N, C-alpha and C positions, 0 to 999 in steps of 0.2 A: 443236721441235725448241730445249733450247737455246744461247745461244753462252755460251761464255766466252772473256772476251778478258784474255789476258794477258801478263807480260813476257816477258824473257831466261829461260832454263829451268836457264842456271849460277847466274844470282846471286838471282830475284825471288823470293824467301822467301815474300812473302806471293801471288803466286801461285800459286805450290805447295801451299799450303792447301787450295784446295776443290778445284784442282785433281784432288789426288791422293785425296779423298773423293768425287769424281765419277768418278774412274775405277774406284778400289778398291769402290766400291758399283755399280758395273756402270752410272751412268744417263748417257743418250747424249746430247754434246753435239758441238757443232763450236767448234775451236777457231780463236780469230784470235792470233797472236804478234804484240806491237807492239815492236823491238826498241828498247831505254832508252838515254836518254841519244845519239838523233840528231836530224839537223838537226831532223825533222817529226815526232817524237814526241811532242810535247804535242798537236801538232794532232790525231793523227789518235787519239789517247786523248780529247781534250776533243769530237772526232765520237760518241765510244763513251757518254760521261758525262760531267756538266759539275762531278763531282768531281775528273778530273784527272788520276788514280791508276788503277792497275791492282793488282788485278784488279777487272773487270766482269763481274757475270752477268745477260745479257739476257734474256728470257721473253715472247717475243711485245711488245706496249707497254711491260712493264714492266721498267725499271734497278736492279738491287742492287748495288753497290760496299762494298767492304771486306769483307774476308776473312772476319768471324764473322759479319756480317751475312747474307752468300750462304749459309754453313755453316747457318747457322740457318732459311733460306728452305727450303732444300732438306731442312732436318728437317720441316719441315710441309708442303713439296709431296710427300714422299716418305716418309709416315709408315711403309711397311710398310720400309723399306731401317734403319730404325734406328740412327740416326747417334748419337744418345745414350742413354745404357743408361736400361733400362726402369723401375728401383726409384729412386722420388723423390728416398729419399736419395741415392744413387749418382748421379742426374744432376743433384741440384743439386750437388753435387761436381764432376763434371764441369765445369759452368758456371760453377765460380767460377774450379779453376784456368785454363781455359781463356781467361777473362776476364782472373786475372793474367798469361797468357802474351802478351794482345791489348794490354795497354797498361804491364805492366814490362818488366824483365831489359833497360833501354837502353842501359848500358854492355857488357855482352855482343854486343848487337843492331851496336853501332857499334864494338868493337874487333878482332871477329871476325867479319866479315859474308859470309852463305852462298858458298862457292864452289868446288863441286863437281869441279872440277878440280885443286886444289892440294889436297896434304899438306905441315904444318909441323911440327916439332921444338915439345916444348911448352917452356913460355918463361911468367912472369910476367908479366903482363898489367895489373897494379894492382888493388888492393884493391877497387874496385867489381866488376871481373871479378871476381873469385874467388867475392865475394859473393853476383853473380847465379847464378855455378856451383854456388853451392854450394846455396842456394836452390832453384833446380831439381831438383837433385840431390836433395833433401829429399822434395819433390812427388811426382816419379817411385818412390822408392823406400816412400814413404808408400803409394802409390797397388798398389804391386804387393804390397805385403806383404799389402792387402789383399781385391785379386783375382786373386793370382797363378796362385788354382784354377782361375778359370773361363776364362785362356786367357796369353798370352804381354806383353800390351799395357796400359795403365794400367789399365782399367775389363774386363780380359777380352779378350774380342773389341775389333778396331781398329773405331776411332768419331772423330767430328769431334774431340775432345780429342787424339788422337795425330796428326790430322793438322795439330794447329792448335802441337801442339810439334815436328814433323818435319824443320822447318827448322833448329830448336836441336839436334835430333840429328845433322845434319850438321855442324854447327857445332862439338860436342864432338871429333867425330869426326878434320875439320877440322884440328883445331886444338892434336889430340892433349891431350883435358883430362880428366884419370885420374879414373877412376871405378872402383866396387866390380862387383863378379859381378854383382850385381842389377840394376843400373842397366846394364852393360854388354848384358845379355840383351835388355833390355826394347832397347834401341839396336837390337840385332841384329834383332829382330823388323821392326825397321820399317825397317833398312837394305836388307831381305832382303825386303820385300815387292815382290811383279810389278807392282805399278801404279809403286812408288819408283821400281823399277831401269830402267824404261820412261823415266820424266822424266828420272832421271842421264843413263844410256843418250844420250838427244837433248841434254840441258845439256852435256855433255862435247863434244860432235863442234860444239859453235856457235862460229864464227868470231869474235863481237864482246867486244871487250874493256873494260868497263869500267875507267878506272884508280881509280878511288874505293873499287871494293870490291877490288884487288888489295894484299895485305900485299907492303909492301915489303922482304921477306924471302928465302932461297932455299929453295923446294920439296924437302920431301927424299926423296920420291915422285911417280911420275906417277897422276891420278887412276888 
């Protein structure tokens, strides 16, 4: 049995990525949730991985950390699940996009932390956030134009690249970032995914509050 170590479901965007893929593709695993920002958090995570961060995947004596590394391991461990597109060109594009997400968009990730319990009215959050939002939508729209006939996700069927972008989809919803119909349809596909709804339902019921991920402005609606 695989074990996936994660943080709070309301806030931990990196934890969501492999969890969502594993649940959607029905890969059995045991979940270990370590609440973040608690007195014993660091010690508990270090007991699972020397990297000191979540998520962590454990497969027997093997430990894999980092969301993208976990997704790549799962793709190799369970090739029949097809986490990446089958066609080489599509697979290469999907990996490029996933890596761009993994290493980029720091402005929007910093200014708009994942918070599934909140909804805010749109406001200008600065040029860097706007630039990130525009680029992200360019990526999504380009993939949808190429693969819209194959399904509602970036490359038709749900895959690892959608798992990588899922926390960003939640940010667009939480912070009311304007999108066009094409992008909105993609977001709705992610937000209505049964595995995501399971994660969200658990996240909004958590009692932990991480002050650094709570934007200091009134929410317009409850989650």
